[in-house]
Residue, then its C-alpha position, 0 to 999 in steps of 0.5 A: m498074706r497080703k498086707l492091709n493098706i490102712a490109707l486106702v481103707l481110711a479113704a474108702l470110709l471117708v468116701l462111703g461114710a460110716g456105716g454106708g449111710i451116705m450112699a443111702q441118702t438121696p441128694t437134694p437137687t440144686p434149685a434153678i436160679t434166674q436173673v432179671v434186670g429192670a426197674i422197681t415199680l412197687i415195694a410192699g411188705s417183704t416183696v419187691t416188684i420189678d418191671p424187666d427191660g423189654d416186653a416181659a411181664a413184671i415179677v414179684l420177688n420175696v425178700t428173705a433174711s438170706t437176701e443180699i441187698e447192695v445199694p451204692g453208698k450203703d455198707e449193710a443195705t436192707i429192703a428199706d434202702l430200696l426205692a421205687g424207680d431204682r434200676v436193679k439187677a436181681k437173682y432169684e430162685t425160679a420156683s420159690l421166687n425168693a430173691l438171692e441178690i438185689e443190686v441197685e445199679a447207680a446212674k452216672v453223669q460226667g461233666e462240669i459243675t455249673a452250680l452249688d447250693a450249700t444253703a439247701t437241705p440237703k446240699k445240691v450240686t448241678i453237673k452239666p454233661k457235654t450233651g444232654d440236660a444238667v443233673v441236680l444231685t443232692v449231697t448227704a452225709m452218706t455221699e462219698l466225695e473225692v477231690w484230688g489233693k484233698e483227704p478227706a474232701e468236703f462239700a466246700d472243696l467242690k467248685v463251679g467250673q470243676w470237671a466231675k463224674a458222679e454216681y447217683n440214685a436215678t429215682s431220688n437223685e441222691a449222690y452216692e459218689i462225686e469225684v472231682r477230676g480238676k477244674g476245666e479238665p482238659s481233653l486227652a488231645v491237649r493233656h500232657g504228662y511230664f516226669g522229671t526232676v525239679k531243677a528250679k522253682d519260682d514261688t514268688p507271685p504272680t509268676l509261679s512256675l516249676t522247671l523240670d529236667t526230663k528225658q526230653g529236655e528242660v520243661v518250664l510249667t506255669l502254676d496257678a491257684d487251681t494247681q493241685y499238689w500231692d506229696p504222699p502221704k500228704r494229699d493236701a500238699t502245697l507248692a511249698d512241699v515241692n522242692v528242687g531235686d524232687r522227682v515229680a509227675v505232672l499233668a498239664q494242659d499246654s504249659l499250665a500244670k494242673r496236678v503235681l505229684v511228688i514221687p517218693a524216693k526209693p529207699a536205698k538198697p542194703v549193701r551185701l558183701q562177703v569178706s575174709a578178714t582178721v579180727t583186730a578188736v572186740d568191744g561187746n557185740v561190736i568187732t573190728l575187722k581188717k582186710g588189707e587197707e580196709t577196716f570194717t566195724v561189724e555188729l554181731p548178734a547177741g552172744l556171738a561176740a563171745q566166740v570171737q577174739v583178736g587174731d581170729v580170721l573170719t569169713i563173714a557175710l556183711l549187710r549194711t544199710p546206706g547211711v549207717e556206719k556199722y555193718l551187721a553180720s548175717g553169717m560167720m565162719k572162723d578159719e578153724q571151722l573152714r578147716e574142719r569142713l575141708d577136713s570132713f570133705g576129705d574124709k568123705v572122699k577117702s571113704i569112697r571105695p572106687r569100683n574101677d580105674e575111672e572112679r579111682g582117678r576121680q577120687s585122686q583128683d578130688l583129694e588133690k583139689l582139697g589139698n590145694l584148697l587147704r594150702q591156699n587158705m593156709d597161705r592166704h590167712e598167714d599173709m592176711m595176718n602178717k599185714v595186720m601185724e605190721k600196723a597193729p598196736s603193740q598191745a594187740r601184737e602178742a595175741l595176733q602172734k599167738a593166733m598166727e601160730n595156732s592157725r598155721q599149726g591147724w592148717e598143717q595138721a589138716l594137710a597131714a590128715l588129708n595126706k594120711d592114707k591117701t592111697p585109695t584102697p585097691t579094688f579086688r576083682v573076682r576072675 
């Protein structure tokens, strides 16, 4: 009789559906979707008319509750945020003409700010590109302003002569975003980037300068009133925030620093190490370890110090953050725990019944190695404790002496247990 495979039965039920009803249903066909790119010519009620690029005829799309509308500068745009003249990219169902997505494509301009009007309502900024006519943009409360070194930026941070790039509504000229890249932004041909350490700073007007020690040598950069500074997270930093010894990145035009970024110092990496040492003092959760001439002050996790006493030899993993005096224990093993482990390994090796001479030889070698480890650790621990005893205060010597005797006895018992019945059980062969 074959055993029923429950997993296969459940999988079949999931695929077929309970009672086979899913198989009987007719799948709904996926509607065809088309995309159009062009300009909005008319918005009437819940419909949008788009004149596609090229010679194609205009198309009227239905805006439904499911239509996703994206307008730069608007978090949750609706049909009310669309304007005649907007260039858009729209996806819609071919059969129903229901719009799935309508995305307004922002116009872009990049150039020099040549005029600012803070008295107009709304405020205005004029940007003159290298080629073509100047563009006058309106700045509203929804306009996102980005000025290097200013957080948050305001209209007052815009200056005539600054180099800016902007995204805006081509119909209303309302600016969605204006990003200032710095006054008189230098071309790539004359821009220089420097990375180095501040060797000297002259902050006495009129001769402001920074001297950098870079891989290419010493560099002296002049500063002016338009030099921008950023000392993360402080974006509105000043020259006062730049100090000798700071690592900096500088964008310069010739020898004039345009932007100065203070590079945050990397946090020091924790020091990790493992030592075998003797406990010489216990104070609450803090213990003192001695290894030769080295002393370690270690903080143990709560409750663990109760398991430790003066004279214990610990193999312990330590972690210390630079600048912090105490080490933190991340793992600890007492000498008796190490003995127990080695003893346990010995029992496992002796329990193996070799099937041939090769396995018998390997077993003998493993037992010999374990015996050597036990003897080495016994001698090392005794030597370590003797050195501690030589310099230990009188009040601690009695505890240390007792710990030494217990440790020696424990290691000798482990060696005796390993050597007992060490001869492997003979293998009987049937002829």
